[in-house]
C-alpha positions as CSV (number, residue, x, y, z in Angstrom):
1,X,167.6,16.2,118.4
2,X,166.6,18.6,115.6
3,X,168.2,21.9,115.2
4,X,166.4,24.9,116.7
5,X,165.1,26.4,113.5
6,X,163.8,22.9,112.5
7,X,161.9,22.7,115.9
8,X,160.5,26.0,115.6
9,X,159.2,25.0,112.0
10,X,157.5,22.0,113.3
11,X,156.2,24.0,116.4
12,X,154.5,26.6,114.1
13,X,153.3,23.8,112.2
14,X,151.5,22.0,115.1
15,X,150.4,25.5,116.3
16,X,148.8,26.1,112.8
17,X,147.0,22.7,112.9
18,X,145.7,23.8,116.3
19,X,144.5,26.9,115.5
20,X,142.9,26.2,112.1
21,X,141.1,28.7,110.4
22,X,137.3,27.9,110.2
23,X,135.6,30.0,107.6
24,X,132.4,31.9,108.7
25,X,129.0,30.2,108.0
26,X,127.9,31.1,104.6
27,X,125.1,33.6,104.2
28,X,121.9,32.0,102.4
29,X,121.1,33.8,99.2
30,X,117.6,34.8,99.2
31,X,117.6,37.7,96.5
32,X,115.0,37.2,93.9
33,X,111.2,37.8,93.0
34,X,108.5,35.9,95.1
35,X,104.7,35.8,95.5
36,X,103.9,37.1,98.9
37,X,100.6,36.9,101.1
38,X,100.0,38.9,104.1
39,X,97.3,39.6,106.7
40,X,97.3,42.5,109.1
41,X,94.8,43.4,111.6
42,X,94.2,47.5,111.6
43,X,92.7,48.8,115.0
44,X,92.0,52.6,115.2
45,X,90.6,54.3,118.3
46,X,89.4,57.9,118.1
47,X,87.5,59.7,120.3
48,X,86.7,56.7,122.6
49,X,85.5,54.6,119.7
50,X,87.4,51.5,118.4
51,X,87.1,49.6,115.1
52,X,89.3,46.7,113.7
53,X,89.5,45.4,110.3
54,X,91.3,42.6,109.1
55,X,92.9,42.9,105.6
56,X,95.1,40.5,103.5
57,X,96.2,40.4,100.0
58,X,98.6,38.5,97.7
59,X,101.4,40.1,95.5
60,X,103.1,38.0,92.8
61,X,105.9,40.6,92.3
62,X,107.8,40.8,95.9
63,X,111.4,41.9,95.3
64,X,114.1,40.6,97.6
65,X,117.5,42.3,97.1
66,X,120.7,41.1,99.0
67,X,124.2,42.6,99.8
68,X,126.2,40.3,102.0
69,X,124.0,39.5,105.1
70,X,121.7,42.5,104.6
71,X,118.5,42.5,102.4
72,X,115.6,44.5,101.6
73,X,112.1,43.5,100.6
74,X,110.0,45.7,98.4
75,X,106.4,45.1,97.5
76,X,103.7,47.4,95.9
77,X,100.2,47.1,96.2
78,X,98.7,45.8,92.8
79,X,95.6,47.9,93.0
80,X,97.2,51.4,94.6
81,X,100.7,51.0,93.5
82,X,101.6,52.0,97.0
83,X,105.0,50.4,97.7
84,X,106.6,49.5,100.7
85,X,110.3,48.4,101.5
86,X,111.7,46.4,104.7
87,X,115.1,45.8,105.4
88,X,116.7,43.1,107.4
89,X,119.7,40.8,108.3
90,X,120.2,37.2,107.7
91,X,123.0,34.9,109.5
92,X,123.8,31.5,107.8
93,X,120.1,30.3,106.9
94,X,118.4,32.3,109.7
95,X,116.5,35.5,109.2
96,X,117.8,37.4,112.2
97,X,115.8,40.7,111.9
98,X,113.2,42.8,109.7
99,X,112.2,46.3,110.1
100,X,110.0,48.7,108.2
101,X,106.4,49.5,107.9
102,X,103.8,46.8,107.7
103,X,102.0,48.4,104.8
104,X,101.4,51.6,102.9
105,X,98.6,54.0,102.7
106,X,97.4,55.6,99.3
107,X,95.5,59.1,100.3
108,X,91.9,58.8,99.3
109,X,91.0,61.2,96.2
110,X,89.3,64.3,97.8
111,X,90.0,63.2,101.4
């Protein structure tokens, strides 16, 4: 029979293997500069009149910054320079949320 102190050591060793530390899933690094293409349908209703227009565009300078599981996407309209920033979270290799404006507006000169 083993002495009590040695039995305790073997017990703790067995327990440590039973409750092995499992690392959290690594967060995929998505930071970088991308080319982005978006399409949006804008519907406006005023004074009983409704009008819709579909707009789309491509931007070769979409910047994604990331700290841990939080990221931000900043893009600027190449023609107007209006920028939009969206923020989100990522878990493992899945984007779990994105919030922020769909697009930015530049005031029309003289409007």
